[in-house]
C-alpha positions, -999 to +999 in steps of 0.1 A: +000+000+000+012+035-008+004+066+012+020+100+011+034+097+047+036+059+048+015+059+080+011+025+096-026+034+100-028+031+062-001+005+055+004-023+081-023-020+107-053-025+083-038-057+070-029-069+105-064-063+118-079-080+087-059-111+096-070-113+132-045-092+151-058-076+183-041-043+192-042-032+228-032+004+228-019+024+258-007-006+276+027-011+294+044-044+294+058-050+329+076-083+326+078-116+307+066-145+328+082-179+330+067-213+336+086-227+366+082-263+354+092-260+318+114-229+320+096-215+289+080-181+286+043-184+296+032-148+287+035-112+295+022-092+325+010-057+315-011-028+328-035-006+309-031+032+312-052+046+340-058+012+356-041-002+387-048-039+380-020-060+364-031-084+337-014-115+324-017-125+288-007-161+283+011-171+251+027-201+235+053-178+220+064-143+231+081-118+208+095-085+221+097-056+197+106-026+220+138-018+201+173-012+214+164+006+246+131-009+258+137-045+247+168-049+269+151-028+296+121-052+297+144-082+298+164-068+327+132-059+345+120-095+342+143-109+368+134-141+386+149-168+408+163-184+377+175-151+362+184-129+391+202-104+369+175-102+343+157-125+318+182-142+295+211-124+311+228-154+325+260-145+306+257-107+312+250-099+275+216-082+277+219-045+271+255-046+258+268-037+224+244-008+217+255+011+185+247+042+166+260+054+132+279+086+126+257+106+103+276+139+095+262+161+068+278+188+047+260+214+026+275+234-002+263+267-017+264+275-055+253+306-074+228+286-093+194+278-079+194+241-071+160+239-053+167+207-034+131+205-022+118+198-058+103+163-062+114+133-041+152+135-034+171+110-056+191+086-035+227+083-048+250+063-026+287+054-027+305+028-007+339+037-020+352+043+015+332+015+033+357-013+036+387-012+059+418+006+044+447+002+068+464+033+054+436+054+069+444+043+105+410+029+115+388-001+110+357-001+087+344+030+070+313+048+057+290+053+028+282+086+012+247+095+002+227+124-012+205+143+013+179+168+004+164+184+035+132+204+033+133+239+047+127+229+083+155+203+081+177+229+065+170+252+095+180+225+119+212+220+099+221+257+101+212+259+138+235+229+145+263+249+130+257+276+155+238+302+135+209+322+148+190+354+143+201+374+113+225+347+101+198+321+102+175+342+082+201+348+056+208+311+053+171+304+050+167+330+022+195+312+003+179+278+008+174+272-030+212+276-036+223+248-013+227+211-017+236+185+010+254+152+011+259+130+042+277+099+055+267+069+075+298+056+095+300+020+107+308+025+144+321-006+161+303-026+188+317-023+224+304-042+254+305-011+277+281+008+254+250-006+270+215-003+285+211-010+323+183-002+348+184+032+364+174+039+400+146+062+388+112+047+380+084+056+356+047+062+363+042+025+364+068+021+391+091+003+366+128+012+365+136+033+335+165+026+311+200+041+316+222+043+286+260+046+287+277+053+254+313+064+247+329+069+212+361+049+208+392+063+192+384+042+161+349+057+159+362+093+162+389+087+135+363+072+112+340+102+115+367+128+112+380+113+080+345+111+065+338+148+073+370+157+054+359+136+024+325+154+024+340+189+024+366+178-002+338+167-025+319+200-022+350+221-027+359+200-058+325+209-071+333+246-067+309+252-037+312+288-026+305+280+010+304+248+030+286+239+063+294+206+080+276+193+111+283+162+132+252+140+137+243+104+148+216+081+137+201+046+137+204+031+172+207-008+171+220-036+193+215-043+230+204-080+226+225-092+197+223-124+178+253-148+176+265-184+176+269-188+213+250-179+245+283-168+260+285-138+237+249-132+225+213-131+236+196-148+207+206-172+180+204-166+142+166-173+143+161-145+169+153-171+195+166-165+230+193-190+240+180-193+275+142-193+268+136-210+234+100-198+229+110-162+234+119-142+203+133-106+198+118-090+167+136-056+164+169-039+158+182-049+192+194-082+177+217-066+151+254-076+159+270-049+138+260-016+124+269-014+087+266+019+068+230+019+056+197+025+072+187-007+092+150-004+086+147-029+057+169-054+075+147-052+106+115-055+084+130-086+067+138-102+101+103-095+114+088-109+082+108-141+086+095-144+121+059-139+111+062-164+083+077-189+106+048-186+130+022-186+103+036-218+088+041-235+122+078-236+117+084-221+151+071-253+166+082-277+139+119-267+141+120-275+178+100-305+190+112-300+225+094-266+227+062-283+216+067-309+243+074-284+270+107-299+280+135-281+300+157-255+283+188-277+283+169-304+265+154-279+241+188-266+232+201-300+224+171-308+203+176-276+183+211-286+174+198-318+159+174-300+136+176-274+109+166-240+124+139-220+106+125-186+114+101-184+143+075-157+153+051-148+180+014-145+184-009-147+214 
């Protein structure tokens, strides 16, 4: 479906409702519950806005899609006797390896009117500087892409460069003479860039998320080099003036997928190592950043989960889950079979 603003009220939600999805709006998930006998997830406890009573929704499968801050926060808040440090956090991996992308942008001014607001902005992207080049002194790299901000976005760009008042008005009057390009830097995963639980609580008496993030020397070198390349491109095209701002975008990670429970939270099928009928269906599972918008990758992963559930593959690939056996037995059974994508539904 096509809509001018791609609203989910027009695109995804009508199809979901037509296929039997029940949406419970204005509800807060409080914790994922475990069955003490099988060790599997039994459902989610939640509370509706304006109500005091907690409700429990039982489920054969549970999928969390709160993204890179709220997904690890919910897991950490779902501590139990079996998981005293947070659900699926038996190896201290939940919340770690949160990543952003460097997203600096440079704008150039020319005497001709370019009118970058006209029509949809064409997406031109280059990965010439994406792979590691040891001569640059840092690992990984970045992509370069065209950016065509509308006037309000251009105002934000100029403000970020420190301009206000008369200078801002002059830049806005010259809007039609400017063109903008940007980068997406692959910043590296670090275990200390993480989500934990803060001492402060929200209106539901739940601990809010605390985020700790520090740029490494490699990250800073990557971004500095990319900003130089942006300005070099604009000067080579005879731009009369150049404005460069440092930005960040596209948070991912916090519950990454991997090949071992010792260094990841979920396997390649987005199934939690410790609770095999629990799935994570968002960008928190991404183990590395890349230099492109992650939205399509996240959509593909979610689609794979949904197809796995609709086809019954989430049960068929793991007979032990269907039988309700213990997690250790489940994990052994999964190794003897060929994993396929799973999903969640109530």
